[in-house]
Structure formats: structure tokens, C-alpha cells
C-alpha positions as CSV (number, residue, x, y, z in Angstrom):
1,M,31.9,8.1,0.3
2,T,30.8,7.0,3.8
3,T,30.5,9.1,6.9
4,Y,33.5,7.4,8.4
5,T,35.7,8.0,5.3
6,T,34.8,11.6,5.4
7,L,35.7,11.8,9.1
8,I,39.0,10.1,8.4
9,I,39.9,12.5,5.5
10,L,38.9,15.6,7.6
11,S,40.8,14.6,10.7
12,G,43.7,13.5,8.6
13,L,43.9,17.0,7.0
14,V,44.0,18.6,10.4
15,I,46.8,16.3,11.6
16,F,48.8,17.1,8.4
17,S,48.2,20.8,9.0
18,Y,49.5,20.5,12.5
19,L,52.6,18.6,11.3
20,F,53.1,21.4,8.7
21,D,53.0,24.0,11.3
22,L,55.7,22.1,13.2
23,V,57.8,21.9,10.0
24,A,57.1,25.7,9.4
25,S,58.3,26.6,12.9
26,K,61.6,24.8,12.4
27,T,62.3,25.7,8.7
28,K,60.4,29.0,8.3
29,L,58.7,27.4,5.3
30,P,55.0,28.7,5.4
31,S,52.6,26.0,6.3
32,V,50.2,27.5,3.7
33,L,52.5,26.5,1.0
34,L,52.5,22.8,2.2
35,L,48.7,22.9,2.4
36,L,48.4,24.2,-1.2
37,L,50.8,21.4,-2.3
38,L,48.7,18.8,-0.3
39,G,45.6,20.1,-2.1
40,I,47.3,19.7,-5.5
41,G,48.5,16.2,-4.6
42,L,44.9,15.2,-3.5
43,H,43.6,16.6,-6.9
44,V,46.1,14.5,-8.9
45,L,45.1,11.5,-6.8
46,V,41.4,11.9,-7.2
47,D,41.9,12.3,-11.0
48,Q,43.9,9.2,-11.2
49,L,41.3,7.2,-9.2
50,H,38.3,8.8,-11.0
51,I,36.6,9.6,-7.7
52,Q,33.5,11.9,-7.9
53,T,33.8,15.0,-5.6
54,F,31.8,17.8,-4.3
55,D,32.0,21.3,-6.0
56,F,34.2,22.8,-3.4
57,L,34.1,26.3,-5.0
58,K,30.7,26.8,-3.4
59,V,32.2,26.8,0.1
60,L,35.6,28.4,-0.6
61,P,34.5,32.1,-0.3
62,T,32.6,31.4,3.0
63,L,35.6,29.5,4.5
64,G,37.9,32.3,3.3
65,T,35.9,35.0,4.9
66,V,35.6,33.4,8.3
67,G,39.3,32.6,8.1
68,L,40.2,36.2,7.2
69,I,38.1,37.5,10.2
70,L,39.7,35.2,12.7
71,I,43.3,35.7,11.5
72,V,43.1,39.4,11.6
73,F,41.3,39.3,15.0
74,E,43.9,36.9,16.4
75,G,46.7,39.2,15.2
76,A,45.1,42.3,16.7
77,L,44.7,40.6,20.1
78,E,48.5,40.3,20.2
79,L,49.1,44.1,19.8
80,K,49.5,46.4,22.7
81,Y,49.2,50.1,21.9
82,E,51.7,52.6,23.4
83,R,52.1,56.2,22.4
84,E,55.6,55.4,21.3
85,K,54.2,53.0,18.6
86,N,52.4,55.8,16.8
87,K,55.3,56.2,14.4
88,L,55.3,52.5,13.7
89,I,51.6,52.4,13.0
90,R,51.7,55.5,10.9
91,G,54.6,53.9,8.9
92,A,52.8,50.7,8.5
93,F,49.7,52.5,7.2
94,L,51.7,54.6,4.7
95,S,53.6,51.5,3.6
96,A,50.4,49.6,3.0
97,F,48.7,52.6,1.2
98,F,51.5,53.6,-1.1
99,I,52.7,50.1,-2.0
100,L,49.1,49.1,-2.7
101,A,48.6,52.2,-4.9
102,A,51.9,51.7,-6.8
103,T,51.3,47.9,-7.2
104,V,47.7,48.3,-8.5
105,S,48.9,50.9,-11.0
106,A,51.8,48.7,-12.3
107,I,49.7,45.5,-12.5
108,T,46.9,47.4,-14.2
109,F,49.3,48.4,-16.9
110,I,50.7,44.7,-17.2
111,I,47.1,43.3,-17.5
112,Y,46.3,45.9,-20.1
113,Q,49.4,44.8,-22.1
114,I,48.3,41.1,-21.7
115,T,44.6,41.5,-22.6
116,G,44.1,44.8,-24.4
117,Q,40.9,45.2,-22.5
118,D,39.6,48.6,-21.3
119,F,41.3,50.3,-18.3
120,Y,38.4,49.8,-15.9
121,R,38.3,46.0,-16.2
122,C,42.2,45.8,-16.0
123,F,42.1,48.0,-12.9
124,T,39.5,45.8,-11.1
125,N,41.3,42.6,-12.0
126,A,44.7,44.2,-10.7
127,I,43.4,44.7,-7.2
128,P,43.3,41.1,-5.9
129,F,47.0,40.7,-7.0
130,S,48.0,43.9,-5.2
131,V,46.9,43.1,-1.6
132,I,49.2,41.6,0.9
133,S,47.5,38.6,2.6
134,S,47.4,39.0,6.4
135,A,46.3,35.4,6.6
136,I,49.8,34.3,5.5
137,A,51.8,37.3,6.6
138,I,50.7,37.4,10.2
139,P,51.6,33.7,11.0
140,S,54.9,34.2,9.1
141,A,55.7,37.3,11.1
142,A,56.2,34.9,14.1
143,A,59.6,34.4,12.7
144,L,60.4,38.1,13.3
145,T,60.9,39.9,16.6
146,G,59.8,43.2,18.2
147,K,58.9,46.1,15.9
148,S,59.4,44.1,12.7
149,K,56.7,41.7,13.7
150,E,54.3,44.4,14.8
151,F,55.0,46.3,11.6
152,I,54.1,43.2,9.4
153,I,50.9,42.6,11.5
154,Y,49.7,46.3,11.2
155,E,50.9,46.6,7.5
156,S,49.2,43.5,6.3
157,S,46.0,44.2,8.2
158,F,46.0,47.7,6.7
159,S,46.7,46.3,3.3
160,D,43.7,44.0,3.6
161,I,41.4,46.9,4.7
162,L,42.6,49.3,2.0
163,G,42.4,46.6,-0.6
164,I,38.7,45.8,0.3
165,I,37.9,49.5,0.4
166,L,39.5,50.0,-3.1
167,F,37.8,46.9,-4.5
168,N,34.3,47.8,-3.2
169,F,34.8,51.3,-4.5
170,A,35.9,50.1,-8.0
171,V,33.3,47.5,-8.4
172,T,30.4,49.8,-7.4
173,N,31.7,52.9,-9.3
174,P,32.3,52.0,-12.9
175,H,32.1,55.8,-13.7
176,L,33.7,58.2,-11.2
177,S,31.8,61.3,-10.0
178,I,31.6,63.5,-7.0
179,S,28.9,61.3,-5.5
180,S,31.3,58.3,-5.8
181,F,33.8,60.0,-3.4
182,T,31.0,61.3,-1.2
183,G,29.7,57.8,-0.8
184,L,33.2,56.5,0.1
185,G,33.6,59.2,2.8
186,L,30.2,58.5,4.2
187,S,30.7,54.6,4.2
188,T,34.1,55.1,5.9
189,L,32.6,57.4,8.6
190,L,29.8,54.9,9.1
191,I,32.2,51.9,9.7
192,I,34.2,53.9,12.1
193,I,31.1,54.7,14.1
194,L,29.8,51.1,13.8
195,S,33.3,49.9,14.9
196,I,33.2,52.1,18.1
197,I,29.7,51.1,19.0
198,S,30.4,47.3,18.4
199,C,33.6,47.5,20.3
200,I,31.9,48.9,23.5
201,L,28.9,46.6,23.2
202,L,30.9,43.4,22.7
203,L,33.2,44.2,25.7
204,Y,30.1,44.9,27.8
205,L,28.6,41.6,26.7
206,M,31.8,39.7,27.6
207,G,31.6,41.1,31.2
208,K,27.9,40.4,31.6
209,I,27.5,36.9,30.1
210,S,27.8,34.3,32.9
211,H,26.9,31.3,30.6
212,H,29.8,28.8,30.2
213,I,29.6,29.2,26.4
214,K,30.3,32.9,25.6
215,F,33.4,33.2,23.3
216,F,31.8,31.5,20.4
217,L,28.8,33.9,20.9
218,I,31.2,36.9,20.8
219,I,32.9,35.7,17.6
220,S,29.6,34.8,16.1
221,I,28.3,38.4,16.7
222,L,31.5,39.8,15.4
223,I,31.1,37.7,12.1
224,L,27.5,38.7,11.9
225,V,28.2,42.5,12.1
226,Y,31.1,42.0,9.6
227,A,28.7,40.2,7.1
228,V,26.0,42.8,7.5
229,G,28.6,45.5,6.9
230,Q,30.1,43.8,3.9
231,S,26.7,43.2,2.4
232,Y,26.3,47.1,2.3
233,H,29.9,47.4,0.8
234,L,31.4,48.7,4.1
235,S,35.0,47.8,4.9
236,S,34.1,45.7,8.0
237,L,37.6,44.5,8.4
238,V,38.2,47.8,10.1
239,L,35.8,46.6,12.8
240,V,37.6,43.3,13.3
241,L,41.0,45.0,13.7
242,S,39.5,47.7,16.0
243,F,37.8,45.1,18.3
244,G,40.9,43.1,18.8
245,L,43.0,46.2,19.5
246,F,40.4,47.5,21.9
247,L,40.0,44.3,23.8
248,N,43.8,43.9,24.3
249,N,44.2,47.6,25.4
250,A,41.0,48.3,27.2
251,D,42.7,47.9,30.6
252,A,45.0,50.8,29.8
253,I,42.0,53.3,29.7
254,E,42.0,55.1,33.0
255,H,38.7,56.9,32.8
256,F,36.7,56.0,36.0
257,Y,33.3,55.6,34.5
258,F,34.7,53.4,31.7
259,R,36.6,51.1,34.2
260,S,33.6,50.7,36.4
261,M,31.2,49.8,33.5
262,F,33.5,47.7,31.3
263,I,36.6,46.4,33.1
264,Y,35.8,43.4,35.1
265,K,37.7,41.0,37.3
266,N,38.3,38.1,34.8
267,L,39.0,40.2,31.8
268,S,42.6,39.1,31.4
269,R,41.8,35.4,31.7
270,D,38.9,35.8,29.2
271,L,41.1,37.6,26.7
272,E,43.6,34.7,27.0
273,Q,40.9,32.2,26.4
274,L,39.3,34.2,23.5
275,H,42.7,34.5,21.9
276,Q,43.3,30.8,22.2
277,L,39.9,29.9,20.7
278,S,40.2,32.3,17.9
279,A,43.8,30.9,17.1
280,E,42.6,27.4,17.1
281,T,39.5,28.0,15.0
282,A,41.5,30.1,12.6
283,F,43.9,27.2,12.3
284,I,41.2,24.7,11.3
285,I,39.5,27.2,8.8
286,R,42.9,28.0,7.2
287,T,43.7,24.3,6.8
288,F,40.5,23.5,4.9
289,F,40.6,26.7,2.9
290,F,44.1,26.3,1.5
291,V,43.8,22.5,0.9
292,I,40.4,23.2,-0.9
293,F,42.0,26.0,-3.0
294,G,44.9,23.8,-4.0
295,F,42.5,21.0,-4.8
296,T,40.3,23.2,-7.1
297,M,43.2,24.3,-9.2
298,N,43.7,22.8,-12.6
299,V,47.5,22.4,-12.4
300,Y,47.8,21.3,-15.9
301,E,47.1,24.9,-17.0
302,L,50.5,25.9,-15.5
303,N,52.1,24.1,-18.5
304,N,51.2,27.3,-20.4
305,G,54.5,29.2,-20.9
306,I,52.9,32.5,-21.5
307,T,50.9,32.2,-18.2
308,L,54.1,31.3,-16.4
309,M,56.0,34.3,-17.9
310,N,53.3,36.8,-17.1
311,G,52.9,35.4,-13.6
312,V,56.7,35.7,-12.9
313,F,56.6,39.3,-14.3
314,I,53.9,40.3,-12.0
315,L,55.8,38.8,-9.0
316,M,58.9,40.7,-10.0
317,T,56.9,43.9,-10.1
318,I,55.4,43.2,-6.7
319,Y,58.7,42.8,-5.0
320,L,60.5,45.5,-6.9
321,I,57.9,48.1,-5.7
322,R,58.1,46.8,-2.1
323,I,61.9,46.6,-1.9
324,I,62.2,50.2,-3.3
325,Y,59.6,51.7,-1.0
326,L,61.0,50.0,2.2
327,K,64.5,50.9,1.2
328,L,63.6,54.6,0.8
329,F,61.1,55.1,3.7
330,R,61.7,52.5,6.3
331,K,65.1,52.8,7.9
332,E,64.4,50.0,10.4
333,N,63.8,47.5,7.6
334,S,65.8,44.4,8.3
335,G,65.6,43.2,4.8
336,T,63.3,40.3,5.7
337,E,60.3,42.5,5.8
338,S,60.8,43.1,2.0
339,V,60.0,39.4,1.2
340,I,56.9,39.2,3.5
341,A,54.4,40.3,0.9
342,P,52.4,37.1,0.2
343,R,49.3,36.9,-1.8
344,G,46.8,34.4,-0.4
345,L,43.3,34.4,1.2
346,I,42.3,37.9,0.6
347,S,43.5,37.8,-3.1
348,I,41.4,34.7,-3.6
349,L,38.3,36.2,-1.9
350,L,38.6,39.4,-3.9
351,Y,39.0,37.5,-7.1
352,Y,36.0,35.3,-6.6
353,N,33.9,38.4,-5.7
354,L,34.7,40.0,-9.0
355,P,31.4,40.2,-11.0
356,P,31.4,37.8,-14.0
357,S,31.1,40.7,-16.4
358,L,34.4,42.1,-15.2
359,R,36.5,38.9,-15.2
360,L,39.1,38.5,-17.9
361,P,39.7,35.0,-19.3
362,E,43.5,35.6,-19.6
363,I,43.6,36.3,-15.9
364,G,42.1,33.1,-14.6
365,T,42.4,31.0,-11.5
366,S,45.6,29.3,-12.7
367,F,47.2,32.8,-13.0
368,L,46.1,33.7,-9.5
369,F,47.3,30.3,-8.1
370,L,50.7,31.0,-9.7
371,V,51.0,34.4,-8.1
372,V,49.8,33.0,-4.7
373,L,52.2,30.0,-4.9
374,G,55.1,32.2,-6.2
375,S,54.8,34.8,-3.5
376,S,54.8,32.1,-0.8
377,L,57.9,30.6,-2.3
378,V,59.7,33.9,-2.4
379,M,58.7,34.5,1.2
380,S,59.9,31.0,2.2
381,I,63.3,31.6,0.5
382,G,63.7,35.0,2.1
383,L,62.9,33.7,5.6
384,L,65.2,30.7,5.2
385,A,68.0,33.0,4.0
386,S,67.4,35.3,6.9
387,K,67.6,32.4,9.4
388,K,71.0,31.4,8.0
389,M,72.3,34.9,8.2
390,V,71.3,35.2,11.8
391,K,73.0,31.9,12.6
392,A,76.1,32.9,10.8
393,E,76.3,36.2,12.9
394,I,76.1,34.3,16.2
395,P,79.6,33.5,17.4
396,A,80.3,29.9,18.0
């Protein structure tokens, strides 16, 4: 494959992704779903033409991690904190926490019934299927308005963070002890302290850097700190969410010393440019990640009736738990929020980070793909139905 052929393919994928986003904005069909289908189509085409390809699984985790950071950061940059939103934020956190706990428990039992393996291996394999993907949920939340949109952004971000904390805890502690929970408390405290320090330093740098290239530097430092934290099993996504929220709300801090040190003249303009840059970069990364994930799937494994049945059963469990919780504890739930629980980028990343000794052959990539694809389809149908209901309620 020549350099020019590669460039044609890469630029073509970006153009397709842009067109998919336009389709998504009109139909409420998630662009991620279309990207996955494009990846599958390319895989079938390559197989038919017997073209030799690169092992894309080597770059998938790296692409996914960068995409996750940028998407959560972009979502956080849209959130304005107000004291009146404490109830919404608390509700989003509790929703993420209890739905994650209930879903992990239910899917652990299902995987145990499927495989008959020990509880610990079933538990670790259940976590990737239980986390809401903010990479899909946040862009899809654009279809909602007001508090519903903010609730989804907060809830999906909290779900990612809690999922990563639980996953790291489970993988590093096969046997529970007092020291396990002590370590969890210390690591949580450490990431909170690291987040505070990083937020202040990065805002200070933004105000002091006079070079015309500075936003990619800020994002690179953010990714660096995230990677260092994750390498020590810290939940660094807390830092990403905190930095986005801090930047977008720093001008609301009235303390004289803080304003004199950190609030500078062009902060609003810089935030707008940083948000634009992070959004466009996230768009590129998301495009390649989901096309590659679709491309790496062996779609022929989906012919297995048992895999299909088990995947559908897990999907039903995911949405049943979510619908019951939101019905009981979130009075403001419009109904559309119940279907926005996609599995995607974070699920794929956690799955590929499972140590080989913990992976279960029965719960393979085709099983993961089925749940990711199925949850996107459920969300698409729900958003489309919601759109039709809204149109029907508007008088002619």
C-alpha cells in the first residue's frame, strides 16, 4: 500500500465520519454506530480482496485512551457549576454508583451461569460490560436539553471514573483484606490532591505561555499526568473531569489573590479555542477508534446462537436495572435518559486491559462487540422514538 493510498483512506474515513455526524444530528442515530458498521464493511471488503493489513489491535488501546481523555474533557468544558446544581450532580453520582453496582452484580451472576468459572474471574469480566461509555453518551446527550443533558454528562463521566476505580481495585486485589481498602482510600486521596495541584498549575501555564502553540501543550501535559497516574493504578479520569470543570468555572471564584494570579484577560477566548481544539481532536480520534474496532471484529462469530442469546440477555439486564432505578429515584427523568446507557470506548479499553489470566474464552471480543452494538441500537431507537413524540406534541 503506497503513501498516497494510505492518505486517501485516512482522509476518506474522516469525511465519512463528518457525514455520519450530519446524519446523526438529523436522525439522532449515533455516529458511532455508523462508524462501527463502516469498520465491519471494510473488514468484509479486505477479506474478499485478500489484502494484507496491519495488526490494528496494537494501536486500539492507545487511541481509545486519548479519545476518552479528550471526550470527557470536552464534556466537562461545557459544564457551568452553580450551587443550585448540587442536587443534580449528587443525583448523577448516586445514579452512576448504584446502577454500576447493581449491573456488575447481575452480569457477574450471568457470566457465572454461562462459564461456571470462579466468582473473581466472572466479577472482573463483568465490569467492562457495566460501565456507561461517556464517549458515546456525551455526544448523544446533545439531543437532550437543560438538566437532562447535564445529568447524562455528569452520570456517564462518573460511571467511567467509578468503573475504572472498581476495575483497578479488582485486578490488583484478587484477595480482599483491610490493606486493600486502605490502599483504595489512599489512592483516591492522592488523585484528588494531584487533581487540585494539576488544575492550578495548568491554569497558571495557560496564562503565562505567550507562544502561539500552547493548547496542544496543555492537552499533552494533561495526557501525560493521566498516563502517569494510570500507570500507578490511580483513577486519573477524575483529574480530566476536574480540570475541565475548573477551567470553565474559574472566573466564578471571587477570591482576590486567586483572581490576580490566575484569571487573565484572554481566558474566555482561550477557553473557547481550547474547547474547539479538544472537540475536533476527539472527533478524529473517535473516528479511527470505532472504525478500527469494527474492522478488528470477526463478524462471522456472531452467527453463534448462544452468543447472541447471552448478549441479548445481558442487554435486557442492563436496561431493566437502569429503568427501575431512574423510575424510582429520578423524578425528572423524561424517559429518554433511560435508553442513554451505551457501552463503548471505556468498555473496550477495560476489556483489553484485563490480564490474560483473567480472560474467559466464552466472553470474547465478539460478545463485547454484540453488547456495544446492541446498546447503541437501543439508544438510537429510544432517541428516534423520543424525537417523534416531541414532534407529535407540537401543535400544527
